[in-house]
LOKOL-41630 format. One record per atom (N, C-alpha, C, O): residue number from 1; residue in three letters; atom name; z, y, x. Coordinates in nm, 4 decimals, always signed. Layout:
BEGIN
{NUM, 'ALA', 'CA', {Z, Y, X}}
...
// end
This chain:
BEGIN
{1, 'MET', 'N', {+1.4826, -3.3778, -1.5708}}
{1, 'MET', 'CA', {+1.5987, -3.3526, -1.5259}}
{1, 'MET', 'C', {+1.5921, -3.2050, -1.5001}}
{1, 'MET', 'O', {+1.5094, -3.1659, -1.4177}}
{2, 'THR', 'N', {+1.6674, -3.1210, -1.5592}}
{2, 'THR', 'CA', {+1.6466, -2.9708, -1.5088}}
{2, 'THR', 'C', {+1.7114, -2.9171, -1.3885}}
{2, 'THR', 'O', {+1.8206, -2.9576, -1.3486}}
{3, 'LYS', 'N', {+1.6361, -2.8172, -1.3265}}
{3, 'LYS', 'CA', {+1.6895, -2.7790, -1.1878}}
{3, 'LYS', 'C', {+1.8292, -2.7007, -1.2162}}
{3, 'LYS', 'O', {+1.9071, -2.6808, -1.1229}}
{4, 'GLU', 'N', {+1.8582, -2.6566, -1.3491}}
{4, 'GLU', 'CA', {+2.0075, -2.5967, -1.3501}}
{4, 'GLU', 'C', {+2.0929, -2.7161, -1.3302}}
{4, 'GLU', 'O', {+2.1845, -2.7126, -1.2480}}
{5, 'PHE', 'N', {+2.0665, -2.8271, -1.4047}}
{5, 'PHE', 'CA', {+2.1645, -2.9432, -1.3879}}
{5, 'PHE', 'C', {+2.1875, -3.0177, -1.2453}}
{5, 'PHE', 'O', {+2.2893, -3.0782, -1.2117}}
{6, 'ILE', 'N', {+2.0740, -2.9998, -1.1726}}
{6, 'ILE', 'CA', {+2.0717, -3.0359, -1.0444}}
{6, 'ILE', 'C', {+2.1520, -2.9496, -0.9486}}
{6, 'ILE', 'O', {+2.2229, -2.9969, -0.8598}}
{7, 'VAL', 'N', {+2.1371, -2.8265, -0.9712}}
{7, 'VAL', 'CA', {+2.2082, -2.7316, -0.9032}}
{7, 'VAL', 'C', {+2.3748, -2.7425, -0.9398}}
{7, 'VAL', 'O', {+2.4564, -2.7429, -0.8477}}
{8, 'GLU', 'N', {+2.4119, -2.7501, -1.0627}}
{8, 'GLU', 'CA', {+2.5582, -2.7464, -1.1036}}
{8, 'GLU', 'C', {+2.5892, -2.8894, -1.0594}}
{8, 'GLU', 'O', {+2.7066, -2.9028, -1.0248}}
{9, 'LYS', 'N', {+2.5251, -2.9836, -1.0527}}
{9, 'LYS', 'CA', {+2.5819, -3.1166, -1.0111}}
{9, 'LYS', 'C', {+2.6119, -3.1185, -0.8525}}
{9, 'LYS', 'O', {+2.7199, -3.1512, -0.8032}}
{10, 'ILE', 'N', {+2.5044, -3.0804, -0.7861}}
{10, 'ILE', 'CA', {+2.5227, -3.0659, -0.6294}}
{10, 'ILE', 'C', {+2.6370, -2.9770, -0.6134}}
{10, 'ILE', 'O', {+2.7318, -3.0273, -0.5530}}
{11, 'ASN', 'N', {+2.6518, -2.8465, -0.6564}}
{11, 'ASN', 'CA', {+2.7519, -2.7675, -0.6379}}
{11, 'ASN', 'C', {+2.8980, -2.8383, -0.6713}}
{11, 'ASN', 'O', {+2.9903, -2.8242, -0.5910}}
{12, 'HIS', 'N', {+2.9134, -2.9065, -0.7794}}
{12, 'HIS', 'CA', {+3.0189, -2.9716, -0.8303}}
{12, 'HIS', 'C', {+3.0674, -3.0712, -0.7056}}
{12, 'HIS', 'O', {+3.1828, -3.0927, -0.6684}}
{13, 'LEU', 'N', {+2.9502, -3.1217, -0.6563}}
{13, 'LEU', 'CA', {+3.0074, -3.2398, -0.5487}}
{13, 'LEU', 'C', {+3.0530, -3.1644, -0.4299}}
{13, 'LEU', 'O', {+3.1553, -3.1997, -0.3713}}
{14, 'LEU', 'N', {+2.9841, -3.0638, -0.3912}}
{14, 'LEU', 'CA', {+3.0251, -2.9946, -0.2751}}
{14, 'LEU', 'C', {+3.1508, -2.9408, -0.2806}}
{14, 'LEU', 'O', {+3.2137, -2.9272, -0.1757}}
{15, 'VAL', 'N', {+3.2047, -2.9031, -0.4014}}
{15, 'VAL', 'CA', {+3.3551, -2.8449, -0.4264}}
{15, 'VAL', 'C', {+3.4407, -2.9449, -0.4232}}
{15, 'VAL', 'O', {+3.5450, -2.9360, -0.3585}}
{16, 'ASP', 'N', {+3.4028, -3.0694, -0.5033}}
{16, 'ASP', 'CA', {+3.5054, -3.1845, -0.5267}}
{16, 'ASP', 'C', {+3.5106, -3.2658, -0.3948}}
{16, 'ASP', 'O', {+3.6158, -3.2825, -0.3332}}
{17, 'GLU', 'N', {+3.3965, -3.3130, -0.3570}}
{17, 'GLU', 'CA', {+3.3834, -3.4158, -0.2449}}
{17, 'GLU', 'C', {+3.4036, -3.3698, -0.0985}}
{17, 'GLU', 'O', {+3.4563, -3.4389, -0.0113}}
{18, 'PHE', 'N', {+3.3533, -3.2399, -0.0816}}
{18, 'PHE', 'CA', {+3.3425, -3.2045, +0.0537}}
{18, 'PHE', 'C', {+3.4367, -3.0696, +0.0630}}
{18, 'PHE', 'O', {+3.4473, -3.0107, +0.1706}}
{19, 'GLU', 'N', {+3.4924, -3.0320, -0.0347}}
{19, 'GLU', 'CA', {+3.6039, -2.8992, -0.0243}}
{19, 'GLU', 'C', {+3.5454, -2.7678, +0.0192}}
{19, 'GLU', 'O', {+3.6059, -2.6737, +0.0706}}
{20, 'VAL', 'N', {+3.4129, -2.7776, -0.0110}}
{20, 'VAL', 'CA', {+3.3407, -2.6326, +0.0083}}
{20, 'VAL', 'C', {+3.4018, -2.5334, -0.0776}}
{20, 'VAL', 'O', {+3.4448, -2.5635, -0.1890}}
{21, 'GLU', 'N', {+3.4075, -2.4147, -0.0294}}
{21, 'GLU', 'CA', {+3.4617, -2.3061, -0.1097}}
{21, 'GLU', 'C', {+3.3581, -2.2558, -0.2251}}
{21, 'GLU', 'O', {+3.2411, -2.2322, -0.1951}}
{22, 'GLU', 'N', {+3.3977, -2.2432, -0.3351}}
{22, 'GLU', 'CA', {+3.2865, -2.2092, -0.4415}}
{22, 'GLU', 'C', {+3.2206, -2.0659, -0.3855}}
{22, 'GLU', 'O', {+3.1006, -2.0479, -0.4061}}
{23, 'THR', 'N', {+3.2840, -1.9821, -0.3275}}
{23, 'THR', 'CA', {+3.2380, -1.8588, -0.2953}}
{23, 'THR', 'C', {+3.1266, -1.8767, -0.1811}}
{23, 'THR', 'O', {+3.0490, -1.7854, -0.1529}}
{24, 'ASP', 'N', {+3.1252, -1.9929, -0.1220}}
{24, 'ASP', 'CA', {+3.0373, -2.0051, -0.0045}}
{24, 'ASP', 'C', {+2.9000, -2.0812, -0.0646}}
{24, 'ASP', 'O', {+2.7935, -2.0908, -0.0036}}
{25, 'ILE', 'N', {+2.9229, -2.1232, -0.1736}}
{25, 'ILE', 'CA', {+2.7867, -2.1911, -0.2454}}
{25, 'ILE', 'C', {+2.7030, -2.0825, -0.2883}}
{25, 'ILE', 'O', {+2.7253, -2.0166, -0.3898}}
{26, 'ILE', 'N', {+2.6046, -2.0641, -0.2086}}
{26, 'ILE', 'CA', {+2.4968, -1.9458, -0.2508}}
{26, 'ILE', 'C', {+2.3577, -2.0325, -0.2112}}
{26, 'ILE', 'O', {+2.3572, -2.1131, -0.1181}}
{27, 'PRO', 'N', {+2.2431, -2.0054, -0.2926}}
{27, 'PRO', 'CA', {+2.1381, -2.0728, -0.2335}}
{27, 'PRO', 'C', {+2.0726, -2.0492, -0.0785}}
{27, 'PRO', 'O', {+1.9930, -2.1318, -0.0338}}
{28, 'GLU', 'N', {+2.1095, -1.9394, -0.0069}}
{28, 'GLU', 'CA', {+2.0831, -1.9067, +0.1163}}
{28, 'GLU', 'C', {+2.1861, -1.9734, +0.2175}}
{28, 'GLU', 'O', {+2.1666, -1.9738, +0.3391}}
{29, 'ALA', 'N', {+2.2941, -2.0280, +0.1582}}
{29, 'ALA', 'CA', {+2.3892, -2.0884, +0.2494}}
{29, 'ALA', 'C', {+2.3460, -2.1828, +0.3416}}
{29, 'ALA', 'O', {+2.2980, -2.2829, +0.2885}}
{30, 'ASN', 'N', {+2.3481, -2.1825, +0.4773}}
{30, 'ASN', 'CA', {+2.3023, -2.3013, +0.5768}}
{30, 'ASN', 'C', {+2.4024, -2.4096, +0.5429}}
{30, 'ASN', 'O', {+2.5236, -2.3922, +0.5302}}
{31, 'LEU', 'N', {+2.3350, -2.5267, +0.5295}}
{31, 'LEU', 'CA', {+2.4386, -2.6643, +0.5075}}
{31, 'LEU', 'C', {+2.5280, -2.6736, +0.6365}}
{31, 'LEU', 'O', {+2.6476, -2.7011, +0.6275}}
{32, 'LYS', 'N', {+2.4680, -2.6504, +0.7533}}
{32, 'LYS', 'CA', {+2.5540, -2.6760, +0.8581}}
{32, 'LYS', 'C', {+2.6585, -2.5776, +0.9229}}
{32, 'LYS', 'O', {+2.7671, -2.6000, +0.9763}}
{33, 'GLU', 'N', {+2.5872, -2.4584, +0.8996}}
{33, 'GLU', 'CA', {+2.6716, -2.3439, +0.9654}}
{33, 'GLU', 'C', {+2.7786, -2.2818, +0.8524}}
{33, 'GLU', 'O', {+2.8977, -2.2642, +0.8779}}
{34, 'THR', 'N', {+2.7225, -2.2544, +0.7358}}
{34, 'THR', 'CA', {+2.7843, -2.1883, +0.6479}}
{34, 'THR', 'C', {+2.8975, -2.2783, +0.5741}}
{34, 'THR', 'O', {+3.0191, -2.2598, +0.5778}}
{35, 'LEU', 'N', {+2.8307, -2.3740, +0.5103}}
{35, 'LEU', 'CA', {+2.9162, -2.4783, +0.4600}}
{35, 'LEU', 'C', {+2.9863, -2.5925, +0.5261}}
{35, 'LEU', 'O', {+3.0587, -2.6728, +0.4671}}
{36, 'ALA', 'N', {+2.9552, -2.5929, +0.6693}}
{36, 'ALA', 'CA', {+3.0340, -2.6714, +0.7719}}
{36, 'ALA', 'C', {+3.0247, -2.8121, +0.7402}}
{36, 'ALA', 'O', {+3.1263, -2.8817, +0.7397}}
{37, 'LEU', 'N', {+2.8935, -2.8663, +0.7096}}
{37, 'LEU', 'CA', {+2.8639, -2.9881, +0.6853}}
{37, 'LEU', 'C', {+2.8157, -3.0619, +0.8194}}
{37, 'LEU', 'O', {+2.7116, -3.0342, +0.8789}}
{38, 'ASP', 'N', {+2.9057, -3.1576, +0.8564}}
{38, 'ASP', 'CA', {+2.8634, -3.2236, +0.9868}}
{38, 'ASP', 'C', {+2.7801, -3.3446, +0.9515}}
{38, 'ASP', 'O', {+2.7475, -3.3645, +0.8345}}
{39, 'SER', 'N', {+2.7402, -3.4366, +1.0624}}
{39, 'SER', 'CA', {+2.6426, -3.5351, +1.0399}}
{39, 'SER', 'C', {+2.7067, -3.6512, +0.9490}}
{39, 'SER', 'O', {+2.6358, -3.6974, +0.8596}}
{40, 'LEU', 'N', {+2.8408, -3.7025, +0.9672}}
{40, 'LEU', 'CA', {+2.9069, -3.7665, +0.8814}}
{40, 'LEU', 'C', {+2.9092, -3.7252, +0.7239}}
{40, 'LEU', 'O', {+2.8908, -3.8075, +0.6343}}
{41, 'ASP', 'N', {+2.9330, -3.5941, +0.7032}}
{41, 'ASP', 'CA', {+2.9160, -3.5303, +0.5759}}
{41, 'ASP', 'C', {+2.8075, -3.5498, +0.5157}}
{41, 'ASP', 'O', {+2.8059, -3.5738, +0.3950}}
{42, 'PHE', 'N', {+2.6920, -3.5424, +0.5933}}
{42, 'PHE', 'CA', {+2.5553, -3.5546, +0.5459}}
{42, 'PHE', 'C', {+2.5160, -3.7001, +0.5057}}
{42, 'PHE', 'O', {+2.4237, -3.7156, +0.4258}}
{43, 'VAL', 'N', {+2.5740, -3.7940, +0.5512}}
{43, 'VAL', 'CA', {+2.5624, -3.9416, +0.5142}}
{43, 'VAL', 'C', {+2.6388, -3.9453, +0.3852}}
{43, 'VAL', 'O', {+2.5798, -3.9920, +0.2877}}
{44, 'ASP', 'N', {+2.7732, -3.8988, +0.3698}}
{44, 'ASP', 'CA', {+2.8417, -3.9081, +0.2577}}
{44, 'ASP', 'C', {+2.7464, -3.8406, +0.1353}}
{44, 'ASP', 'O', {+2.7093, -3.8942, +0.0308}}
{45, 'LEU', 'N', {+2.7199, -3.7039, +0.1854}}
{45, 'LEU', 'CA', {+2.6446, -3.6302, +0.0589}}
{45, 'LEU', 'C', {+2.5326, -3.7310, +0.0151}}
{45, 'LEU', 'O', {+2.5171, -3.7506, -0.1055}}
{46, 'VAL', 'N', {+2.4501, -3.7990, +0.1108}}
{46, 'VAL', 'CA', {+2.3308, -3.8631, +0.0722}}
{46, 'VAL', 'C', {+2.3823, -3.9946, -0.0410}}
{46, 'VAL', 'O', {+2.3301, -4.0218, -0.1491}}
{47, 'VAL', 'N', {+2.4784, -4.0493, +0.0122}}
{47, 'VAL', 'CA', {+2.5430, -4.1602, -0.0801}}
{47, 'VAL', 'C', {+2.5771, -4.0974, -0.2037}}
{47, 'VAL', 'O', {+2.5199, -4.1484, -0.3001}}
{48, 'ALA', 'N', {+2.6462, -4.0110, -0.2275}}
{48, 'ALA', 'CA', {+2.6892, -3.9323, -0.3600}}
{48, 'ALA', 'C', {+2.5606, -3.8854, -0.4247}}
{48, 'ALA', 'O', {+2.5538, -3.8956, -0.5472}}
{49, 'ILE', 'N', {+2.4579, -3.8355, -0.3584}}
{49, 'ILE', 'CA', {+2.3452, -3.7914, -0.4397}}
{49, 'ILE', 'C', {+2.2850, -3.9097, -0.4821}}
{49, 'ILE', 'O', {+2.2593, -3.9147, -0.6024}}
{50, 'GLU', 'N', {+2.2576, -4.0009, -0.4174}}
{50, 'GLU', 'CA', {+2.2019, -4.1289, -0.4552}}
{50, 'GLU', 'C', {+2.2702, -4.1879, -0.5750}}
{50, 'GLU', 'O', {+2.1998, -4.2263, -0.6684}}
{51, 'ALA', 'N', {+2.4118, -4.1997, -0.5818}}
{51, 'ALA', 'CA', {+2.4788, -4.2681, -0.6688}}
{51, 'ALA', 'C', {+2.4652, -4.1716, -0.8032}}
{51, 'ALA', 'O', {+2.4359, -4.2201, -0.9125}}
{52, 'ASN', 'N', {+2.4868, -4.0468, -0.7860}}
{52, 'ASN', 'CA', {+2.4800, -3.9601, -0.8907}}
{52, 'ASN', 'C', {+2.3383, -3.9325, -0.9677}}
{52, 'ASN', 'O', {+2.3263, -3.9119, -1.0885}}
{53, 'PHE', 'N', {+2.2535, -3.9359, -0.8888}}
{53, 'PHE', 'CA', {+2.1040, -3.9063, -0.9426}}
{53, 'PHE', 'C', {+2.0050, -4.0236, -0.9452}}
{53, 'PHE', 'O', {+1.8899, -4.0132, -0.9878}}
{54, 'GLY', 'N', {+2.0570, -4.1315, -0.8983}}
{54, 'GLY', 'CA', {+1.9813, -4.2648, -0.8817}}
{54, 'GLY', 'C', {+1.8455, -4.2545, -0.8188}}
{54, 'GLY', 'O', {+1.7434, -4.3048, -0.8657}}
{55, 'ILE', 'N', {+1.8547, -4.1787, -0.6984}}
{55, 'ILE', 'CA', {+1.7309, -4.1546, -0.6159}}
{55, 'ILE', 'C', {+1.7556, -4.2122, -0.4898}}
{55, 'ILE', 'O', {+1.8663, -4.2467, -0.4486}}
{56, 'LYS', 'N', {+1.6453, -4.2217, -0.4283}}
{56, 'LYS', 'CA', {+1.6452, -4.2805, -0.2665}}
{56, 'LYS', 'C', {+1.6108, -4.1529, -0.1766}}
{56, 'LYS', 'O', {+1.5132, -4.0802, -0.1950}}
{57, 'LEU', 'N', {+1.7059, -4.1378, -0.0774}}
{57, 'LEU', 'CA', {+1.6771, -4.0314, +0.0150}}
{57, 'LEU', 'C', {+1.6787, -4.1026, +0.1687}}
{57, 'LEU', 'O', {+1.7553, -4.1929, +0.2023}}
{58, 'VAL', 'N', {+1.5838, -4.0449, +0.2466}}
{58, 'VAL', 'CA', {+1.5526, -4.0955, +0.3797}}
{58, 'VAL', 'C', {+1.5845, -3.9844, +0.4697}}
{58, 'VAL', 'O', {+1.5937, -3.8717, +0.4212}}
{59, 'GLY', 'N', {+1.6045, -4.0051, +0.6097}}
{59, 'GLY', 'CA', {+1.6034, -3.9139, +0.6997}}
{59, 'GLY', 'C', {+1.4797, -3.8139, +0.6958}}
{59, 'GLY', 'O', {+1.5077, -3.6941, +0.6980}}
{60, 'GLU', 'N', {+1.3541, -3.8486, +0.6907}}
{60, 'GLU', 'CA', {+1.2459, -3.7730, +0.6662}}
{60, 'GLU', 'C', {+1.2623, -3.6663, +0.5774}}
{60, 'GLU', 'O', {+1.2123, -3.5573, +0.6056}}
{61, 'ASP', 'N', {+1.3302, -3.6837, +0.4662}}
{61, 'ASP', 'CA', {+1.3503, -3.5969, +0.3565}}
{61, 'ASP', 'C', {+1.4083, -3.4792, +0.3950}}
{61, 'ASP', 'O', {+1.3811, -3.3774, +0.3314}}
{62, 'PHE', 'N', {+1.4963, -3.4744, +0.5037}}
{62, 'PHE', 'CA', {+1.5707, -3.3728, +0.5630}}
{62, 'PHE', 'C', {+1.5166, -3.2856, +0.6650}}
{62, 'PHE', 'O', {+1.5886, -3.1926, +0.7015}}
{63, 'LEU', 'N', {+1.4034, -3.2992, +0.7167}}
{63, 'LEU', 'CA', {+1.3452, -3.2540, +0.8249}}
{63, 'LEU', 'C', {+1.3237, -3.0859, +0.8021}}
{63, 'LEU', 'O', {+1.3284, -3.0075, +0.8969}}
{64, 'ASN', 'N', {+1.3037, -3.0508, +0.6855}}
{64, 'ASN', 'CA', {+1.2834, -2.9187, +0.6537}}
{64, 'ASN', 'C', {+1.3839, -2.8611, +0.5651}}
{64, 'ASN', 'O', {+1.3664, -2.7596, +0.4976}}
{65, 'VAL', 'N', {+1.5062, -2.9422, +0.5695}}
{65, 'VAL', 'CA', {+1.6307, -2.8799, +0.4628}}
{65, 'VAL', 'C', {+1.7319, -2.8137, +0.5445}}
{65, 'VAL', 'O', {+1.8120, -2.8828, +0.6076}}
{66, 'ASN', 'N', {+1.7362, -2.6795, +0.5495}}
{66, 'ASN', 'CA', {+1.8424, -2.6113, +0.6146}}
{66, 'ASN', 'C', {+1.9365, -2.5185, +0.5379}}
{66, 'ASN', 'O', {+2.0482, -2.4858, +0.5782}}
{67, 'THR', 'N', {+1.8793, -2.4788, +0.4215}}
{67, 'THR', 'CA', {+1.9762, -2.4326, +0.3133}}
{67, 'THR', 'C', {+1.9894, -2.5040, +0.2175}}
{67, 'THR', 'O', {+1.9205, -2.6041, +0.1976}}
{68, 'LEU', 'N', {+2.0924, -2.4576, +0.1336}}
{68, 'LEU', 'CA', {+2.1385, -2.5088, +0.0107}}
{68, 'LEU', 'C', {+2.0160, -2.5197, -0.0911}}
{68, 'LEU', 'O', {+1.9977, -2.6152, -0.1667}}
{69, 'GLN', 'N', {+1.9393, -2.4124, -0.0814}}
{69, 'GLN', 'CA', {+1.8195, -2.4067, -0.1784}}
{69, 'GLN', 'C', {+1.7168, -2.4965, -0.1382}}
{69, 'GLN', 'O', {+1.6503, -2.5558, -0.2231}}
{70, 'ASP', 'N', {+1.6962, -2.5130, -0.0053}}
{70, 'ASP', 'CA', {+1.6082, -2.6311, +0.0456}}
{70, 'ASP', 'C', {+1.6513, -2.7548, -0.0317}}
{70, 'ASP', 'O', {+1.5710, -2.8245, -0.0938}}
{71, 'PHE', 'N', {+1.7923, -2.7805, -0.0244}}
{71, 'PHE', 'CA', {+1.8346, -2.9128, -0.0642}}
{71, 'PHE', 'C', {+1.8226, -2.9241, -0.2301}}
{71, 'PHE', 'O', {+1.7918, -3.0273, -0.2897}}
{72, 'TYR', 'N', {+1.8493, -2.8137, -0.2830}}
{72, 'TYR', 'CA', {+1.8127, -2.8101, -0.4394}}
{72, 'TYR', 'C', {+1.6831, -2.8719, -0.4588}}
{72, 'TYR', 'O', {+1.6618, -2.9766, -0.5200}}
{73, 'ASN', 'N', {+1.5931, -2.7926, -0.3972}}
{73, 'ASN', 'CA', {+1.4272, -2.8293, -0.3960}}
{73, 'ASN', 'C', {+1.3956, -2.9658, -0.3631}}
{73, 'ASN', 'O', {+1.3051, -3.0176, -0.4286}}
{74, 'LEU', 'N', {+1.4546, -3.0360, -0.2717}}
{74, 'LEU', 'CA', {+1.4521, -3.1622, -0.1976}}
{74, 'LEU', 'C', {+1.4787, -3.2499, -0.3326}}
{74, 'LEU', 'O', {+1.3937, -3.3255, -0.3796}}
{75, 'ILE', 'N', {+1.5952, -3.2316, -0.3830}}
{75, 'ILE', 'CA', {+1.6378, -3.3268, -0.4815}}
{75, 'ILE', 'C', {+1.5430, -3.3136, -0.6245}}
{75, 'ILE', 'O', {+1.5039, -3.4133, -0.6853}}
{76, 'GLU', 'N', {+1.5133, -3.1735, -0.6670}}
{76, 'GLU', 'CA', {+1.4271, -3.1568, -0.7806}}
{76, 'GLU', 'C', {+1.3023, -3.2265, -0.7448}}
{76, 'GLU', 'O', {+1.2430, -3.2788, -0.8392}}
{77, 'SER', 'N', {+1.2496, -3.2379, -0.6253}}
{77, 'SER', 'CA', {+1.1029, -3.3004, -0.5793}}
{77, 'SER', 'C', {+1.1022, -3.4318, -0.6116}}
{77, 'SER', 'O', {+0.9977, -3.4871, -0.6459}}
{78, 'LYS', 'N', {+1.2170, -3.4951, -0.6042}}
{78, 'LYS', 'CA', {+1.2329, -3.6505, -0.6273}}
{78, 'LYS', 'C', {+1.2115, -3.6832, -0.7646}}
{78, 'LYS', 'O', {+1.1879, -3.7984, -0.8012}}
{79, 'PHE', 'N', {+1.2210, -3.5601, -0.8616}}
{79, 'PHE', 'CA', {+1.1897, -3.6202, -1.0203}}
{79, 'PHE', 'C', {+1.0544, -3.5456, -1.0534}}
{79, 'PHE', 'O', {+1.0307, -3.5195, -1.1713}}
{80, 'ASN', 'N', {+0.9669, -3.5112, -0.9573}}
{80, 'ASN', 'CA', {+0.8323, -3.4746, -1.0117}}
{80, 'ASN', 'C', {+0.7255, -3.5552, -0.9593}}
{80, 'ASN', 'O', {+0.6096, -3.5355, -0.9959}}
// end
């Protein structure tokens, strides 16, 4: 799975499922502050990622995830 595919799929989910503005979707965007994702959104995002990518995420995976780039990297790491 390519990094470009991962980024495109995540961005698409954020726009379609979480009503994030496309203009806010930049790698440096903070998931909580810039994209306004709350704890319930994170649960829904994990479910969507697991369903769309066929991977399992646990709470510890998110310890160092603050930005959208961190999130992209986390998902990509699950395929390496």
